[in-house]
N, CA, C and O atoms as a Tinker XYZ file with bonds, in Angstrom:
   524  protein
     1  N     15.413000    4.966000    5.954000    73     2
     2  CA    14.615000    4.326000    5.058000    64     1     3
     3  C     13.613000    5.390000    4.602000    63     2     4     5
     4  O     13.129000    6.070000    5.506000    81     3
     5  N     13.202000    5.659000    3.284000    73     3     6
     6  CA    12.412000    6.628000    2.672000    64     5     7
     7  C     11.020000    5.858000    2.341000    63     6     8     9
     8  O     11.080000    4.730000    1.852000    81     7
     9  N     10.018000    6.344000    2.554000    73     7    10
    10  CA     8.647000    6.016000    2.151000    64     9    11
    11  C      8.516000    5.692000    0.628000    63    10    12    13
    12  O      8.880000    6.528000   -0.200000    81    11
    13  N      8.034000    4.567000    0.276000    73    11    14
    14  CA     7.865000    4.428000   -1.260000    64    13    15
    15  C      6.869000    5.070000   -1.816000    63    14    16    17
    16  O      6.893000    5.131000   -3.046000    81    15
    17  N      5.925000    5.610000   -1.213000    73    15    18
    18  CA     4.812000    6.570000   -1.730000    64    17    19
    19  C      5.149000    7.977000   -1.960000    63    18    20    21
    20  O      4.751000    8.602000   -2.943000    81    19
    21  N      5.886000    8.464000   -1.040000    73    19    22
    22  CA     6.038000   10.044000   -1.021000    64    21    23
    23  C      7.560000   10.300000   -0.769000    63    22    24    25
    24  O      7.942000   11.467000   -0.851000    81    23
    25  N      8.432000    9.357000   -0.480000    73    23    26
    26  CA     9.822000    9.489000   -0.057000    64    25    27
    27  C      9.986000   10.319000    1.154000    63    26    28    29
    28  O     10.998000   11.015000    1.237000    81    27
    29  N      9.061000   10.327000    2.154000    73    27    30
    30  CA     9.117000   10.948000    3.370000    64    29    31
    31  C      9.972000    9.870000    4.305000    63    30    32    33
    32  O     10.307000    8.747000    3.928000    81    31
    33  N     10.233000   10.410000    5.512000    73    31    34
    34  CA    10.935000    9.757000    6.564000    64    33    35
    35  C     10.049000    8.721000    7.201000    63    34    36    37
    36  O      8.870000    9.013000    7.398000    81    35
    37  N     10.518000    7.512000    7.547000    73    35    38
    38  CA     9.779000    6.527000    8.158000    64    37    39
    39  C     10.311000    6.289000    9.617000    63    38    40    41
    40  O     11.451000    6.617000    9.948000    81    39
    41  N      9.380000    5.678000   10.494000    73    39    42
    42  CA     9.749000    5.179000   11.885000    64    41    43
    43  C      9.433000    3.737000   11.760000    63    42    44    45
    44  O      8.299000    3.323000   11.516000    81    43
    45  N     10.510000    2.959000   11.943000    73    43    46
    46  CA    10.273000    1.544000   12.114000    64    45    47
    47  C      9.973000    1.185000   13.518000    63    46    48    49
    48  O     10.493000    1.813000   14.440000    81    47
    49  N      9.132000    0.174000   13.726000    73    47    50
    50  CA     8.617000   -0.237000   15.033000    64    49    51
    51  C      8.307000   -1.728000   14.922000    63    50    52    53
    52  O      7.985000   -2.273000   13.866000    81    51
    53  N      8.438000   -2.382000   16.180000    73    51    54
    54  CA     8.000000   -3.738000   16.296000    64    53    55
    55  C      6.512000   -3.866000   16.183000    63    54    56    57
    56  O      5.804000   -3.030000   16.746000    81    55
    57  N      5.965000   -4.890000   15.470000    73    55    58
    58  CA     4.462000   -4.950000   15.386000    64    57    59
    59  C      4.134000   -5.678000   16.749000    63    58    60    61
    60  O      4.773000   -6.661000   17.123000    81    59
    61  N      3.046000   -5.101000   17.494000    73    59    62
    62  CA     2.718000   -5.559000   18.801000    64    61    63
    63  C      1.943000   -6.886000   18.577000    63    62    64    65
    64  O      1.203000   -7.096000   17.616000    81    63
    65  N      2.205000   -7.753000   19.585000    73    63    66
    66  CA     1.460000   -9.112000   19.489000    64    65    67
    67  C      0.056000   -8.982000   19.275000    63    66    68    69
    68  O     -0.514000   -9.809000   18.564000    81    67
    69  N     -0.607000   -7.990000   19.834000    73    67    70
    70  CA    -2.069000   -7.891000   19.887000    64    69    71
    71  C     -2.439000   -7.547000   18.377000    63    70    72    73
    72  O     -3.575000   -7.840000   18.004000    81    71
    73  N     -1.627000   -6.992000   17.549000    73    71    74
    74  CA    -1.935000   -6.460000   16.257000    64    73    75
    75  C     -1.509000   -7.568000   15.186000    63    74    76    77
    76  O     -2.081000   -7.643000   14.099000    81    75
    77  N     -0.467000   -8.427000   15.560000    73    75    78
    78  CA    -0.019000   -9.368000   14.636000    64    77    79
    79  C     -0.988000  -10.281000   13.885000    63    78    80    81
    80  O     -0.809000  -10.595000   12.708000    81    79
    81  N     -2.006000  -10.686000   14.610000    73    79    82
    82  CA    -2.939000  -11.574000   14.022000    64    81    83
    83  C     -3.974000  -10.927000   12.965000    63    82    84    85
    84  O     -4.687000  -11.584000   12.207000    81    83
    85  N     -3.929000   -9.569000   13.050000    73    83    86
    86  CA    -4.863000   -8.783000   12.347000    64    85    87
    87  C     -4.175000   -8.284000   10.879000    63    86    88    89
    88  O     -4.876000   -7.849000    9.966000    81    87
    89  N     -3.006000   -8.384000   10.802000    73    87    90
    90  CA    -2.290000   -8.020000    9.721000    64    89    91
    91  C     -2.011000   -9.010000    8.580000    63    90    92    93
    92  O     -1.753000  -10.176000    8.878000    81    91
    93  N     -2.043000   -8.627000    7.294000    73    91    94
    94  CA    -1.962000   -9.683000    6.206000    64    93    95
    95  C     -0.576000  -10.232000    6.070000    63    94    96    97
    96  O     -0.380000  -11.334000    5.558000    81    95
    97  N      0.405000   -9.457000    6.535000    73    95    98
    98  CA     1.886000   -9.629000    6.450000    64    97    99
    99  C      2.383000  -10.230000    7.828000    63    98   100   101
   100  O      2.021000   -9.719000    8.887000    81    99
   101  N      3.157000  -11.242000    7.789000    73    99   102
   102  CA     3.643000  -11.855000    9.049000    64   101   103
   103  C      5.112000  -11.257000    9.481000    63   102   104   105
   104  O      5.741000  -11.789000   10.396000    81   103
   105  N      5.561000  -10.251000    8.850000    73   103   106
   106  CA     6.869000   -9.802000    9.246000    64   105   107
   107  C      6.788000   -9.164000   10.617000    63   106   108   109
   108  O      5.750000   -8.638000   11.021000    81   107
   109  N      7.942000   -9.223000   11.344000    73   107   110
   110  CA     7.895000   -8.727000   12.724000    64   109   111
   111  C      7.796000   -7.108000   13.000000    63   110   112   113
   112  O      7.627000   -6.624000   14.120000    81   111
   113  N      7.916000   -6.441000   11.919000    73   111   114
   114  CA     8.022000   -5.095000   11.961000    64   113   115
   115  C      7.366000   -4.214000   10.914000    63   114   116   117
   116  O      7.040000   -4.745000    9.852000    81   115
   117  N      7.135000   -2.896000   11.110000    73   115   118
   118  CA     6.549000   -2.150000   10.075000    64   117   119
   119  C      7.207000   -0.751000   10.290000    63   118   120   121
   120  O      7.840000   -0.409000   11.289000    81   119
   121  N      6.932000    0.046000    9.107000    73   119   122
   122  CA     7.521000    1.456000    9.237000    64   121   123
   123  C      6.491000    2.378000    8.740000    63   122   124   125
   124  O      5.864000    2.214000    7.694000    81   123
   125  N      6.337000    3.507000    9.686000    73   123   126
   126  CA     5.271000    4.449000    9.419000    64   125   127
   127  C      5.868000    5.740000    8.817000    63   126   128   129
   128  O      6.756000    6.383000    9.376000    81   127
   129  N      5.333000    6.055000    7.679000    73   127   130
   130  CA     5.832000    7.455000    7.093000    64   129   131
   131  C      5.329000    8.520000    7.839000    63   130   132   133
   132  O      4.144000    8.598000    8.164000    81   131
   133  N      6.304000    9.464000    8.165000    73   131   134
   134  CA     5.873000   10.722000    9.038000    64   133   135
   135  C      5.215000   11.692000    8.213000    63   134   136   137
   136  O      4.665000   12.632000    8.786000    81   135
   137  N      5.177000   11.618000    6.859000    73   135   138
   138  CA     4.557000   12.439000    6.078000    64   137   139
   139  C      3.084000   12.032000    5.579000    63   138   140   141
   140  O      2.091000   12.713000    5.837000    81   139
   141  N      3.061000   10.925000    4.886000    73   139   142
   142  CA     1.769000   10.407000    4.383000    64   141   143
   143  C      1.116000    9.356000    5.178000    63   142   144   145
   144  O      0.035000    8.919000    4.781000    81   143
   145  N      1.719000    8.841000    6.397000    73   143   146
   146  CA     1.073000    7.953000    7.261000    64   145   147
   147  C      0.935000    6.544000    6.648000    63   146   148   149
   148  O      0.212000    5.713000    7.198000    81   147
   149  N      1.562000    6.282000    5.606000    73   147   150
   150  CA     1.496000    4.984000    4.855000    64   149   151
   151  C      2.407000    3.981000    5.855000    63   150   152   153
   152  O      3.345000    4.420000    6.521000    81   151
   153  N      2.052000    2.773000    5.860000    73   151   154
   154  CA     2.896000    1.721000    6.557000    64   153   155
   155  C      3.249000    0.621000    5.710000    63   154   156   157
   156  O      2.431000    0.102000    4.949000    81   155
   157  N      4.502000    0.228000    5.821000    73   155   158
   158  CA     5.028000   -0.824000    5.051000    64   157   159
   159  C      5.658000   -1.882000    6.170000    63   158   160   161
   160  O      6.057000   -1.526000    7.278000    81   159
   161  N      5.672000   -3.188000    5.698000    73   159   162
   162  CA     6.170000   -4.162000    6.636000    64   161   163
   163  C      7.734000   -4.070000    6.465000    63   162   164   165
   164  O      8.294000   -3.671000    5.444000    81   163
   165  N      8.363000   -4.506000    7.633000    73   163   166
   166  CA     9.907000   -4.510000    7.559000    64   165   167
   167  C     10.279000   -5.891000    8.317000    63   166   168   169
   168  O      9.616000   -6.390000    9.226000    81   167
   169  N     11.437000   -6.391000    7.778000    73   167   170
   170  CA    11.996000   -7.528000    8.267000    64   169   171
   171  C     12.711000   -7.401000    9.717000    63   170   172   173
   172  O     12.579000   -8.245000   10.603000    81   171
   173  N     13.435000   -6.299000    9.820000    73   171   174
   174  CA    14.237000   -6.142000   10.993000    64   173   175
   175  C     13.989000   -4.762000   11.682000    63   174   176   177
   176  O     14.693000   -3.771000   11.490000    81   175
   177  N     12.851000   -4.821000   12.548000    73   175   178
   178  CA    12.417000   -3.689000   13.270000    64   177   179
   179  C     13.355000   -3.510000   14.434000    63   178   180   181
   180  O     14.091000   -4.427000   14.798000    81   179
   181  N     13.327000   -2.212000   15.078000    73   179   182
   182  CA    14.011000   -2.134000   16.360000    64   181   183
   183  C     13.441000   -2.779000   17.425000    63   182   184   185
   184  O     12.283000   -3.169000   17.273000    81   183
   185  N     14.051000   -3.000000   18.581000    73   183   186
   186  CA    13.504000   -3.738000   19.647000    64   185   187
   187  C     12.586000   -2.793000   20.457000    63   186   188   189
   188  O     11.711000   -3.328000   21.138000    81   187
   189  N     12.680000   -1.577000   20.458000    73   187   190
   190  CA    11.751000   -0.466000   21.163000    64   189   191
   191  C     11.017000    0.244000   20.170000    63   190   192   193
   192  O     11.407000    0.299000   19.004000    81   191
   193  N      9.899000    0.829000   20.603000    73   191   194
   194  CA     9.030000    1.654000   19.905000    64   193   195
   195  C      9.598000    3.067000   19.721000    63   194   196   197
   196  O     10.118000    3.612000   20.694000    81   195
   197  N      9.542000    3.628000   18.669000    73   195   198
   198  CA    10.134000    5.024000   18.539000    64   197   199
   199  C      9.355000    6.150000   19.162000    63   198   200   201
   200  O      8.205000    5.916000   19.536000    81   199
   201  N      9.855000    7.310000   19.303000    73   199   202
   202  CA     8.964000    8.309000   19.817000    64   201   203
   203  C      8.109000    8.916000   18.773000    63   202   204   205
   204  O      8.415000    9.999000   18.276000    81   203
   205  N      7.089000    8.287000   18.435000    73   203   206
   206  CA     6.124000    8.759000   17.374000    64   205   207
   207  C      5.909000   10.116000   17.425000    63   206   208   209
   208  O      6.094000   10.824000   16.435000    81   207
   209  N      5.481000   10.612000   18.643000    73   207   210
   210  CA     5.132000   11.966000   18.887000    64   209   211
   211  C      6.052000   13.107000   18.456000    63   210   212   213
   212  O      5.688000   14.228000   18.101000    81   211
   213  N      7.410000   12.603000   18.550000    73   211   214
   214  CA     8.567000   13.592000   18.242000    64   213   215
   215  C      8.502000   13.876000   16.705000    63   214   216   217
   216  O      8.815000   14.990000   16.284000    81   215
   217  N      8.142000   12.986000   15.956000    73   215   218
   218  CA     8.132000   12.967000   14.510000    64   217   219
   219  C      6.762000   13.517000   13.994000    63   218   220   221
   220  O      6.714000   14.331000   13.072000    81   219
   221  N      5.697000   13.055000   14.603000    73   219   222
   222  CA     4.450000   13.307000   14.212000    64   221   223
   223  C      3.639000   13.976000   15.336000    63   222   224   225
   224  O      3.178000   13.222000   16.193000    81   223
   225  N      3.401000   15.323000   15.445000    73   223   226
   226  CA     2.819000   15.928000   16.694000    64   225   227
   227  C      1.443000   15.375000   16.894000    63   226   228   229
   228  O      0.595000   15.403000   16.003000    81   227
   229  N      1.241000   14.872000   18.081000    73   227   230
   230  CA    -0.164000   14.355000   18.368000    64   229   231
   231  C     -0.261000   12.859000   18.148000    63   230   232   233
   232  O     -1.303000   12.278000   18.452000    81   231
   233  N      0.608000   12.307000   17.716000    73   231   234
   234  CA     0.533000   10.789000   17.474000    64   233   235
   235  C      0.912000    9.975000   18.770000    63   234   236   237
   236  O      1.973000   10.171000   19.362000    81   235
   237  N      0.086000    9.161000   19.123000    73   235   238
   238  CA     0.476000    8.345000   20.399000    64   237   239
   239  C      1.892000    7.564000   20.338000    63   238   240   241
   240  O      2.356000    7.031000   19.330000    81   239
   241  N      2.418000    7.600000   21.478000    73   239   242
   242  CA     3.734000    6.873000   21.707000    64   241   243
   243  C      3.436000    5.375000   22.188000    63   242   244   245
   244  O      2.338000    4.922000   22.512000    81   243
   245  N      4.629000    4.734000   22.160000    73   243   246
   246  CA     4.631000    3.265000   22.691000    64   245   247
   247  C      3.801000    2.361000   21.864000    63   246   248   249
   248  O      3.628000    2.567000   20.663000    81   247
   249  N      3.277000    1.345000   22.512000    73   247   250
   250  CA     2.703000    0.234000   21.934000    64   249   251
   251  C      1.227000    0.713000   21.178000    63   250   252   253
   252  O      0.843000    0.273000   20.094000    81   251
   253  N      0.615000    1.562000   21.889000    73   251   254
   254  CA    -0.587000    2.125000   21.385000    64   253   255
   255  C     -0.388000    2.871000   20.023000    63   254   256   257
   256  O     -1.226000    2.791000   19.125000    81   255
   257  N      0.727000    3.577000   19.918000    73   255   258
   258  CA     1.093000    4.147000   18.701000    64   257   259
   259  C      1.259000    3.244000   17.612000    63   258   260   261
   260  O      0.751000    3.457000   16.511000    81   259
   261  N      2.023000    2.141000   17.903000    73   259   262
   262  CA     2.188000    1.059000   16.897000    64   261   263
   263  C      0.895000    0.364000   16.457000    63   262   264   265
   264  O      0.738000   -0.024000   15.300000    81   263
   265  N     -0.032000    0.218000   17.425000    73   263   266
   266  CA    -1.387000   -0.339000   16.985000    64   265   267
   267  C     -2.204000    0.640000   16.255000    63   266   268   269
   268  O     -3.062000    0.213000   15.482000    81   267
   269  N     -2.033000    1.953000   16.417000    73   267   270
   270  CA    -2.757000    2.922000   15.540000    64   269   271
   271  C     -2.035000    2.797000   14.204000    63   270   272   273
   272  O     -2.742000    2.727000   13.199000    81   271
   273  N     -0.780000    2.761000   14.080000    73   271   274
   274  CA    -0.156000    2.722000   12.855000    64   273   275
   275  C     -0.431000    1.474000   12.067000    63   274   276   277
   276  O     -0.271000    1.470000   10.847000    81   275
   277  N     -0.875000    0.327000   12.779000    73   275   278
   278  CA    -1.357000   -0.766000   12.076000    64   277   279
   279  C     -2.725000   -0.513000   11.402000    63   278   280   281
   280  O     -3.021000   -0.839000   10.253000    81   279
   281  N     -3.506000    0.115000   12.292000    73   279   282
   282  CA    -4.814000    0.578000   11.662000    64   281   283
   283  C     -4.547000    1.383000   10.222000    63   282   284   285
   284  O     -5.223000    1.162000    9.217000    81   283
   285  N     -3.573000    2.249000   10.274000    73   283   286
   286  CA    -3.448000    3.007000    9.133000    64   285   287
   287  C     -2.785000    2.031000    8.003000    63   286   288   289
   288  O     -2.833000    2.352000    6.815000    81   287
   289  N     -2.222000    0.933000    8.399000    73   287   290
   290  CA    -1.756000   -0.040000    7.394000    64   289   291
   291  C     -2.854000   -0.532000    6.492000    63   290   292   293
   292  O     -2.673000   -0.683000    5.284000    81   291
   293  N     -4.024000   -0.787000    7.111000    73   291   294
   294  CA    -5.166000   -1.387000    6.669000    64   293   295
   295  C     -6.427000   -0.363000    6.168000    63   294   296   297
   296  O     -7.344000   -0.775000    5.458000    81   295
   297  N     -6.334000    0.938000    6.616000    73   295   298
   298  CA    -7.488000    1.818000    6.459000    64   297   299
   299  C     -7.802000    1.992000    4.877000    63   298   300   301
   300  O     -8.954000    2.283000    4.552000    81   299
   301  N     -6.884000    1.835000    3.968000    73   299   302
   302  CA    -7.270000    2.143000    2.625000    64   301   303
   303  C     -7.853000    0.809000    1.928000    63   302   304   305
   304  O     -8.120000    0.763000    0.728000    81   303
   305  N     -8.023000   -0.295000    2.840000    73   303   306
   306  CA    -8.598000   -1.521000    2.242000    64   305   307
   307  C     -9.695000   -1.965000    3.110000    63   306   308   309
   308  O     -9.888000   -3.155000    3.357000    81   307
   309  N    -10.474000   -0.928000    3.613000    73   307   310
   310  CA   -11.597000   -1.340000    4.547000    64   309   311
   311  C    -12.496000   -2.397000    4.181000    63   310   312   313
   312  O    -12.915000   -3.199000    5.015000    81   311
   313  N    -12.826000   -2.432000    2.903000    73   311   314
   314  CA   -13.778000   -3.406000    2.360000    64   313   315
   315  C    -13.099000   -4.944000    2.607000    63   314   316   317
   316  O    -13.779000   -5.912000    2.950000    81   315
   317  N    -11.892000   -4.983000    2.412000    73   315   318
   318  CA   -11.128000   -6.254000    2.595000    64   317   319
   319  C    -10.843000   -6.664000    4.034000    63   318   320   321
   320  O    -10.943000   -7.833000    4.406000    81   319
   321  N    -10.460000   -5.592000    4.880000    73   319   322
   322  CA   -10.082000   -5.709000    6.239000    64   321   323
   323  C    -10.983000   -5.158000    7.324000    63   322   324   325
   324  O    -10.516000   -4.610000    8.323000    81   323
   325  N    -12.299000   -5.313000    7.111000    73   323   326
   326  CA   -13.247000   -4.580000    8.034000    64   325   327
   327  C    -13.092000   -5.157000    9.515000    63   326   328   329
   328  O    -12.995000   -4.391000   10.474000    81   327
   329  N    -13.075000   -6.392000    9.638000    73   327   330
   330  CA   -12.962000   -6.999000   11.009000    64   329   331
   331  C    -11.711000   -6.695000   11.685000    63   330   332   333
   332  O    -11.655000   -6.515000   12.901000    81   331
   333  N    -10.638000   -6.631000   10.853000    73   331   334
   334  CA    -9.197000   -6.403000   11.418000    64   333   335
   335  C     -9.065000   -4.938000   11.838000    63   334   336   337
   336  O     -8.565000   -4.613000   12.914000    81   335
   337  N     -9.553000   -4.041000   10.908000    73   335   338
   338  CA    -9.474000   -2.603000   11.314000    64   337   339
   339  C    -10.274000   -2.342000   12.561000    63   338   340   341
   340  O     -9.813000   -1.650000   13.469000    81   339
   341  N    -11.588000   -2.944000   12.617000    73   339   342
   342  CA   -12.350000   -2.892000   13.840000    64   341   343
   343  C    -11.795000   -3.244000   15.046000    63   342   344   345
   344  O    -11.926000   -2.514000   16.029000    81   343
   345  N    -11.127000   -4.390000   15.085000    73   343   346
   346  CA   -10.492000   -4.929000   16.097000    64   345   347
   347  C     -9.318000   -4.109000   16.603000    63   346   348   349
   348  O     -9.163000   -3.907000   17.808000    81   347
   349  N     -8.430000   -3.603000   15.606000    73   347   350
   350  CA    -7.372000   -2.696000   16.127000    64   349   351
   351  C     -7.704000   -1.413000   16.595000    63   350   352   353
   352  O     -7.110000   -0.890000   17.538000    81   351
   353  N     -8.794000   -0.786000   15.871000    73   351   354
   354  CA    -9.209000    0.496000   16.272000    64   353   355
   355  C     -9.972000    0.308000   17.776000    63   354   356   357
   356  O     -9.890000    1.235000   18.582000    81   355
   357  N    -10.585000   -0.707000   18.062000    73   355   358
   358  CA   -11.155000   -0.929000   19.267000    64   357   359
   359  C    -10.043000   -1.151000   20.379000    63   358   360   361
   360  O    -10.148000   -0.725000   21.530000    81   359
   361  N     -9.034000   -1.827000   19.918000    73   359   362
   362  CA    -7.912000   -2.012000   20.983000    64   361   363
   363  C     -7.176000   -0.730000   21.296000    63   362   364   365
   364  O     -6.696000   -0.565000   22.418000    81   363
   365  N     -7.059000    0.265000   20.265000    73   363   366
   366  CA    -6.503000    1.472000   20.537000    64   365   367
   367  C     -7.456000    2.350000   21.386000    63   366   368   369
   368  O     -6.959000    3.111000   22.217000    81   367
   369  N     -8.794000    2.286000   21.221000    73   367   370
   370  CA    -9.627000    3.055000   22.042000    64   369   371
   371  C     -9.574000    2.463000   23.407000    63   370   372   373
   372  O     -9.536000    3.247000   24.355000    81   371
   373  N     -9.567000    1.094000   23.645000    73   371   374
   374  CA    -9.431000    0.679000   24.894000    64   373   375
   375  C     -8.250000    1.219000   25.728000    63   374   376   377
   376  O     -8.292000    1.236000   26.958000    81   375
   377  N     -7.211000    1.654000   25.021000    73   375   378
   378  CA    -5.943000    2.156000   25.568000    64   377   379
   379  C     -6.036000    3.697000   25.560000    63   378   380   381
   380  O     -5.056000    4.356000   25.908000    81   379
   381  N     -7.173000    4.288000   25.178000    73   379   382
   382  CA    -7.292000    5.704000   25.365000    64   381   383
   383  C     -7.016000    6.527000   24.110000    63   382   384   385
   384  O     -6.741000    7.722000   24.221000    81   383
   385  N     -7.076000    5.955000   22.971000    73   383   386
   386  CA    -6.826000    6.731000   21.659000    64   385   387
   387  C     -8.177000    6.564000   20.900000    63   386   388   389
   388  O     -8.635000    5.477000   20.550000    81   387
   389  N     -8.754000    7.769000   20.691000    73   387   390
   390  CA    -9.863000    7.910000   19.689000    64   389   391
   391  C     -9.270000    8.043000   18.379000    63   390   392   393
   392  O     -8.723000    9.071000   17.980000    81   391
   393  N     -9.415000    6.799000   17.616000    73   391   394
   394  CA    -8.723000    6.823000   16.182000    64   393   395
   395  C     -9.317000    7.870000   15.341000    63   394   396   397
   396  O     -8.574000    8.676000   14.781000    81   395
   397  N    -10.631000    7.930000   15.199000    73   395   398
   398  CA   -11.282000    9.010000   14.421000    64   397   399
   399  C    -10.882000   10.475000   14.672000    63   398   400   401
   400  O    -10.608000   11.257000   13.761000    81   399
   401  N    -10.872000   10.772000   15.930000    73   399   402
   402  CA   -10.402000   12.029000   16.273000    64   401   403
   403  C     -8.918000   12.235000   15.891000    63   402   404   405
   404  O     -8.547000   13.303000   15.406000    81   403
   405  N     -8.070000   11.201000   16.115000    73   403   406
   406  CA    -6.686000   11.273000   15.798000    64   405   407
   407  C     -6.541000   11.561000   14.217000    63   406   408   409
   408  O     -5.821000   12.461000   13.785000    81   407
   409  N     -7.253000   10.757000   13.456000    73   407   410
   410  CA    -7.163000   10.995000   12.044000    64   409   411
   411  C     -7.467000   12.433000   11.590000    63   410   412   413
   412  O     -6.736000   13.045000   10.811000    81   411
   413  N     -8.610000   12.938000   12.136000    73   411   414
   414  CA    -8.930000   14.303000   12.006000    64   413   415
   415  C     -7.792000   15.175000   12.329000    63   414   416   417
   416  O     -7.329000   15.899000   11.447000    81   415
   417  N     -7.315000   15.172000   13.482000    73   415   418
   418  CA    -6.121000   16.116000   14.002000    64   417   419
   419  C     -4.918000   15.973000   13.120000    63   418   420   421
   420  O     -4.310000   16.977000   12.748000    81   419
   421  N     -4.516000   14.649000   12.737000    73   419   422
   422  CA    -3.388000   14.455000   11.902000    64   421   423
   423  C     -3.542000   15.077000   10.520000    63   422   424   425
   424  O     -2.583000   15.626000    9.980000    81   423
   425  N     -4.728000   14.997000    9.948000    73   423   426
   426  CA    -5.054000   15.576000    8.726000    64   425   427
   427  C     -4.838000   17.120000    8.608000    63   426   428   429
   428  O     -4.627000   17.675000    7.529000    81   427
   429  N     -4.913000   17.816000    9.902000    73   427   430
   430  CA    -4.798000   19.171000    9.906000    64   429   431
   431  C     -3.366000   19.606000   10.353000    63   430   432   433
   432  O     -3.031000   20.784000   10.481000    81   431
   433  N     -2.581000   18.558000   10.570000    73   431   434
   434  CA    -1.245000   18.929000   11.163000    64   433   435
   435  C     -0.284000   19.305000    9.949000    63   434   436   437
   436  O     -0.200000   18.572000    8.964000    81   435
   437  N      0.404000   20.439000   10.071000    73   435   438
   438  CA     1.466000   20.822000    9.102000    64   437   439
   439  C      2.364000   19.695000    8.783000    63   438   440   441
   440  O      2.748000   18.957000    9.690000    81   439
   441  N      2.730000   19.510000    7.549000    73   439   442
   442  CA     3.690000   18.457000    7.207000    64   441   443
   443  C      3.143000   17.104000    7.043000    63   442   444   445
   444  O      3.846000   16.202000    6.589000    81   443
   445  N      1.836000   16.907000    7.416000    73   443   446
   446  CA     1.291000   15.541000    7.258000    64   445   447
   447  C      0.229000   15.591000    6.300000    63   446   448   449
   448  O     -0.722000   16.361000    6.437000    81   447
   449  N      0.365000   14.701000    5.208000    73   447   450
   450  CA    -0.539000   14.551000    4.158000    64   449   451
   451  C     -0.930000   13.143000    3.983000    63   450   452   453
   452  O     -0.260000   12.417000    3.249000    81   451
   453  N     -2.048000   12.672000    4.651000    73   451   454
   454  CA    -2.250000   11.216000    4.608000    64   453   455
   455  C     -2.493000   10.667000    3.146000    63   454   456   457
   456  O     -3.083000   11.302000    2.273000    81   455
   457  N     -2.027000    9.566000    3.016000    73   455   458
   458  CA    -2.153000    8.789000    1.685000    64   457   459
   459  C     -3.545000    8.413000    1.354000    63   458   460   461
   460  O     -3.823000    8.156000    0.183000    81   459
   461  N     -4.554000    8.350000    2.397000    73   459   462
   462  CA    -5.804000    8.047000    2.111000    64   461   463
   463  C     -6.728000    9.143000    2.255000    63   462   464   465
   464  O     -6.419000   10.108000    2.954000    81   463
   465  N     -7.971000    9.073000    1.581000    73   463   466
   466  CA    -8.911000   10.244000    1.626000    64   465   467
   467  C     -9.334000   10.308000    3.100000    63   466   468   469
   468  O     -9.992000    9.393000    3.594000    81   467
   469  N     -8.987000   11.300000    3.750000    73   467   470
   470  CA    -9.381000   11.389000    5.166000    64   469   471
   471  C    -10.927000   11.416000    5.442000    63   470   472   473
   472  O    -11.474000   10.654000    6.239000    81   471
   473  N    -11.539000   12.321000    4.742000    73   471   474
   474  CA   -13.004000   12.401000    4.963000    64   473   475
   475  C    -13.795000   11.155000    4.597000    63   474   476   477
   476  O    -14.686000   10.791000    5.363000    81   475
   477  N    -13.531000   10.454000    3.453000    73   475   478
   478  CA   -14.061000    9.333000    3.125000    64   477   479
   479  C    -13.910000    8.196000    4.093000    63   478   480   481
   480  O    -14.860000    7.516000    4.480000    81   479
   481  N    -12.636000    8.024000    4.470000    73   479   482
   482  CA   -12.369000    6.873000    5.359000    64   481   483
   483  C    -12.839000    7.249000    6.854000    63   482   484   485
   484  O    -13.175000    6.332000    7.602000    81   483
   485  N    -12.863000    8.436000    7.249000    73   483   486
   486  CA   -13.435000    8.825000    8.558000    64   485   487
   487  C    -14.918000    8.456000    8.612000    63   486   488   489
   488  O    -15.409000    7.951000    9.621000    81   487
   489  N    -15.620000    8.718000    7.512000    73   487   490
   490  CA   -17.098000    8.280000    7.550000    64   489   491
   491  C    -17.150000    6.852000    7.546000    63   490   492   493
   492  O    -17.959000    6.347000    8.326000    81   491
   493  N    -16.396000    6.027000    6.769000    73   491   494
   494  CA   -16.423000    4.557000    6.794000    64   493   495
   495  C    -15.951000    4.011000    8.115000    63   494   496   497
   496  O    -16.545000    3.069000    8.641000    81   495
   497  N    -14.884000    4.585000    8.672000    73   495   498
   498  CA   -14.637000    4.170000   10.085000    64   497   499
   499  C    -15.506000    4.348000   11.049000    63   498   500   501
   500  O    -15.593000    3.482000   11.919000    81   499
   501  N    -16.223000    5.361000   11.087000    73   499   502
   502  CA   -17.315000    5.726000   12.056000    64   501   503
   503  C    -18.422000    4.751000   11.805000    63   502   504   505
   504  O    -18.940000    4.252000   12.804000    81   503
   505  N    -18.881000    4.387000   10.576000    73   503   506
   506  CA   -19.875000    3.458000   10.357000    64   505   507
   507  C    -19.489000    2.095000   10.895000    63   506   508   509
   508  O    -20.324000    1.399000   11.472000    81   507
   509  N    -18.306000    1.725000   10.725000    73   507   510
   510  CA   -17.700000    0.426000   11.066000    64   509   511
   511  C    -17.699000    0.258000   12.577000    63   510   512   513
   512  O    -18.180000   -0.729000   13.134000    81   511
   513  N    -17.121000    1.299000   13.220000    73   511   514
   514  CA   -16.999000    1.286000   14.647000    64   513   515
   515  C    -18.122000    1.505000   15.462000    63   514   516   517
   516  O    -18.131000    0.975000   16.573000    81   515
   517  N    -19.177000    2.274000   15.060000    73   515   518
   518  CA   -20.311000    2.630000   15.809000    64   517   519
   519  C    -21.591000    2.220000   15.348000    63   518   520   521
   520  O    -22.585000    2.630000   15.947000    81   519
   521  N    -21.711000    1.415000   14.299000    73   519   522
   522  CA   -22.950000    0.804000   13.831000    64   521   523
   523  C    -23.365000   -0.389000   14.563000    63   522   524
   524  O    -24.398000   -0.979000   14.246000    81   523
């Protein structure tokens, strides 16, 4: 499946239970674009999480990778989803992933061109998470 924003490759994954209540779409899965990091809901996800780090160097694998991808699904709508983004980012951090650092690293990774304005969203996320 190709990304609707940039035509890049996508990784489908099941939405973790801990993230489901924070997403506006109730479909059981989502797909993360390996190029622009956009996330789209999917109806039929695989049973297992993909090897995110094989397609996107530095991206966390497993359930925590799926949680981070769910943050990326909402990051462009921070004004609308402040509490949801905060809850998901906090969950990722409890599991050992610094979401702000990850965003900065991904933005400088060859082949990754985030669909969102990294510097603007990083500042907003930092204020949201640490104020």
